[in-house]
C-alpha positions in Angstrom: -11.2 -12.9 2.2 -10.7 -10.8 5.3 -10.9 -7.0 5.2 -9.2 -4.9 8.0 -10.5 -1.3 8.5 -11.4 1.1 11.3 -13.7 4.1 11.8 -10.7 6.1 13.0 -9.4 6.0 9.4 -12.3 8.1 8.3 -11.5 10.8 10.9 -8.1 11.7 9.6 -8.5 15.2 8.0 -5.5 16.5 6.0 -7.2 19.8 5.2 -10.1 21.3 3.3 -10.2 20.3 -0.4 -7.4 17.8 0.0 -7.6 14.9 -2.5 -6.7 12.3 0.2 -10.2 12.7 1.8 -12.3 10.5 4.0 -14.7 9.9 1.1 -12.0 7.8 -0.6 -12.2 5.1 2.1 -16.0 5.4 2.4 -16.2 4.7 -1.4 -14.0 1.6 -1.1 -15.8 0.0 1.8 -19.3 0.7 0.5 -18.4 -0.8 -2.9 -16.8 -3.9 -1.4 -19.8 -4.4 1.0 -22.2 -4.1 -1.9 -20.4 -6.2 -4.5 -18.4 -8.9 -2.8 -19.8 -11.6 -0.4 -18.8 -13.1 1.8 -16.1 -10.8 3.4 -15.0 -11.0 7.0 -14.7 -7.5 8.4 -12.2 -6.9 11.2 -11.4 -3.8 13.2 -7.8 -2.8 12.8 -5.7 -2.6 16.0 -3.2 0.1 16.9 0.3 -0.4 15.6 2.8 -0.5 18.5 5.9 1.7 18.8 7.9 -1.5 18.6 6.5 -2.3 15.2 7.0 1.2 13.9 10.5 1.5 15.2 11.6 -1.3 12.9 11.3 1.1 9.9 11.0 4.6 11.3 13.2 6.9 13.4 12.2 7.8 17.0 11.8 11.4 15.9 9.2 10.6 13.3 7.3 8.2 15.6 7.2 10.7 18.4 6.0 13.4 16.0 3.0 11.2 15.0 2.3 9.2 18.1 2.7 12.2 20.5 1.5 15.0 18.2 0.5 18.2 20.0 -2.1 20.5 18.4 -2.4 23.2 21.0 -5.8 24.3 19.6 -4.7 24.1 16.0 -6.9 22.2 13.5 -3.9 21.0 11.5 -0.2 20.3 12.0 1.5 20.6 8.6 4.3 18.2 7.9 5.1 19.3 4.3 3.3 21.1 1.5 1.1 18.0 0.8 0.9 16.3 4.2 -0.9 17.4 7.4 -2.4 15.9 10.6 -5.6 16.7 12.4 -6.1 15.7 16.0 -7.6 12.3 14.8 -4.7 11.6 12.5 -2.3 9.9 14.9 -4.8 7.2 15.7 -5.8 6.8 12.0 -2.1 6.3 11.1 -1.6 3.8 13.8 -4.8 1.9 12.8 -3.7 1.9 9.2 -0.3 0.4 10.1 -1.8 -1.9 12.7 -4.1 -3.3 10.1 -1.1 -4.5 8.1 0.6 -6.1 11.1 -2.6 -7.9 12.1 -3.2 -9.1 8.6 0.4 -10.5 8.4 -0.2 -12.3 11.7 -3.4 -13.7 10.5 -2.1 -15.1 7.2 1.0 -16.5 8.9 -1.2 -18.2 11.5 -3.3 -19.8 8.7 -6.5 -18.0 9.9 -7.0 -16.7 6.3 -4.9 -16.8 3.1 -5.6 -13.3 1.8 -6.4 -10.0 3.4 -7.1 -6.5 2.3 -6.4 -3.4 4.5 -9.0 -0.8 3.6 -7.3 2.0 5.5 -6.0 5.6 5.2 -3.8 7.6 5.4 -1.7 5.8 2.8 1.9 4.9 3.6 4.3 4.1 0.8 5.9 7.6 0.5 6.8 7.8 4.2 10.6 7.2 4.5 12.4 6.1 7.6 12.6 9.7 8.9 10.0 11.7 6.9 6.3 11.8 6.5 5.5 13.0 3.0 3.2 12.6 0.0 0.0 12.3 2.1 1.6 9.5 4.1 2.4 9.4 7.8 3.5 5.9 8.8 4.6 3.4 6.1 2.2 0.7 6.9 3.3 -1.8 4.3 7.0 -1.4 5.4 6.0 -1.9 9.0 4.1 -5.1 8.0 7.1 -6.4 5.9 9.5 -5.7 8.8 7.1 -7.5 11.2 7.0 -10.5 8.9 10.8 -10.7 8.9 11.5 -10.0 12.6 8.4 -11.6 14.3 7.9 -14.5 11.9 11.4 -15.2 10.8 10.7 -14.9 7.1 13.7 -14.5 4.7 11.8 -13.7 1.5 9.1 -11.1 1.8 8.0 -9.3 -1.4 6.4 -5.9 -1.7 4.6 -5.3 -5.0 3.6 -1.7 -5.6 1.3 -0.7 -8.6 0.3 2.7 -7.3 0.9 5.3 -10.1 3.4 7.1 -7.9 6.6 5.4 -7.0 6.8 4.2 -3.4 10.0 6.0 -2.6 9.6 5.4 1.1 9.2 1.7 0.9 12.1 1.3 -1.5 14.4 3.5 0.6 13.6 1.6 3.8 14.5 -1.8 2.3 17.1 -0.9 -0.3 19.8 -2.6 1.7 17.7 -5.4 3.1 18.0 -8.6 1.0 15.2 -10.3 2.8 12.6 -7.9 1.3 12.1 -7.5 -2.4 10.5 -4.3 -3.7 8.9 -4.2 -7.2 7.1 -1.2 -8.6 5.4 0.0 -11.8 4.7 3.7 -11.8 4.3 6.7 -14.1 7.5 8.7 -14.8 8.1 11.6 -14.7 5.7 12.1 -11.8 5.9 12.8 -8.1 8.1 11.9 -6.2 10.6 11.6 -9.1 12.2 8.4 -7.9 12.1 4.8 -9.1 14.6 4.7 -11.9 15.3 1.3 -13.6 18.9 1.8 -12.5 17.9 1.8 -8.8 18.3 -1.9 -7.8 19.2 -1.7 -4.1 21.3 -4.8 -3.3 19.6 -6.7 -6.1 16.3 -6.6 -4.3 14.7 -3.6 -6.1 13.0 -3.8 -9.5 11.5 -0.7 -11.0 9.5 -0.3 -14.2 8.8 3.4 -14.9 6.0 3.9 -17.4 5.5 6.8 -19.7 2.7 9.3 -19.7 -0.5 7.7 -21.0 1.1 4.3 -21.2 -2.2 2.5 -21.2 -3.1 -1.1 -20.6 -0.8 -2.8 -23.1 2.4 -1.1 -21.8 1.4 -1.7 -18.2 0.7 -5.4 -18.7 3.9 -5.9 -20.8 6.0 -4.4 -18.0 4.6 -6.8 -15.5 4.7 -9.8 -17.9 8.3 -9.1 -19.1 10.0 -7.7 -16.1 8.2 -7.5 -12.7 6.4 -10.9 -12.5 9.5 -12.9 -13.7 11.6 -11.1 -11.0 9.0 -11.9 -8.4 8.8 -15.5 -9.6 12.6 -15.8 -9.3 12.5 -14.5 -5.7 10.0 -17.1 -4.6 8.5 -15.1 -1.8 7.2 -16.7 1.4 4.7 -13.8 1.8 3.4 -11.3 -0.8 2.4 -7.8 0.3 0.7 -5.4 -2.2 0.7 -1.6 -2.2 -2.7 -1.2 -4.0 -2.9 2.3 -5.4 -5.7 2.8 -8.0 -4.5 6.2 -9.2 -3.3 4.8 -12.5 -7.0 4.6 -13.6 -7.9 6.9 -16.5 -10.4 8.8 -14.3 -7.8 9.8 -11.7 -7.2 13.5 -11.5 -3.6 13.3 -10.2 -2.0 11.2 -12.9 -2.2 10.1 -16.6 -1.5 6.4 -16.9 -4.8 5.6 -18.6 -5.5 2.2 -17.0 -8.8 0.4 -16.4 -10.4 -1.6 -13.6 -9.8 -4.7 -15.7 -6.0 -4.1 -15.6 -6.1 -4.2 -11.8 -8.3 -7.3 -11.9 -5.8 -9.0 -14.3 -2.7 -8.1 -12.2 -4.4 -9.0 -8.9 -5.3 -12.5 -10.3 -1.7 -12.9 -11.5 -0.4 -12.0 -8.0 -2.9 -14.4 -6.3 -1.8 -17.2 -8.6 1.9 -16.5 -7.8 1.1 -16.4 -4.1 -0.7 -19.8 -4.4 2.5 -21.3 -5.9 5.1 -19.8 -3.6 3.5 -18.4 -0.5 0.9 -21.0 0.4 -1.6 -18.4 -0.8 -0.5 -15.8 1.8 -1.1 -12.3 0.4 -1.9 -9.0 2.2 -3.0 -6.0 0.2 -3.0 -2.4 1.5 -4.9 0.5 0.0 -2.6 3.3 -1.1 -3.6 6.0 -3.6 -6.5 6.7 -5.9 -8.4 10.0 -6.0 -11.4 9.4 -8.3 -14.2 8.0 -6.2 -15.7 6.3 -9.2 -12.4 4.6 -10.0 -11.9 3.7 -6.4 -15.2 1.9 -6.3 -14.6 0.0 -9.6 -10.9 -0.8 -8.9 -11.2 -2.0 -5.3 -13.9 -4.4 -6.4 -11.9 -5.6 -9.4 -8.8 -6.0 -7.2 -10.6 -8.2 -4.6 -12.3 -10.2 -7.4 -8.8 -10.8 -8.9 -7.4 -11.8 -5.6 -10.1 -14.4 -5.0 -10.0 -15.8 -8.5 -7.1 -18.2 -7.8 
């Protein structure tokens, strides 16, 4: 198992008291180093403009790549989302990790990789940074797999408690990319209805408040995993948000670390059947440091079980 990360991802500062803080990533990397051996740790490269332009507008890319601070500590993009002077590099490293991981699994250097990065990405739309997210790293990675590697069936699985509105919107009209999501509803950003199906490539499973383990697993067993199986992906990408955990302060899905281990093992098994094992996972949300430690370890243990 290969882990991509970079010190720059710790330098992104979205503001005092913000839940998307550097301690999140530190908790994840420390827990993985202590609990799982062996792991191959790789420094994430910078995402290129070319890679970002496949999914984002020039205006958004310019706003992040060429951000000007003029002495200000923060540039605010919306009520939840801000950049500090170190944020542009952090966002490019976070997206660059996914591109590098896709290249590595496609080259056969490794079968599975985890991108331990921040800021997260799945809320960023083609033209808008939002929901703590600057660049949509997993979307950039999926588009790279299609355009640079010629894949025709790339699946993006998203189990973050918040719906990945950006990823869905970017690929809603792209049949070569399947998007599947379980998420709490109602909850930010208010998207992800079952009726939203794109061009037949989008599958949403909204979950009620305090759904718990049984409802979560039933949604994956009955709806999401069968849809993924039918798609027969050549590459599996995972938006790994751990904010559905019962300790998380921003949601109320009441999941456990064992739920994430179970689903991760199911996804690894599916990747072994359809993708030659090729799977790239990317850290998204999760705002309890205790839950992040437990769930990231459970996730990688599940991914390495198959």
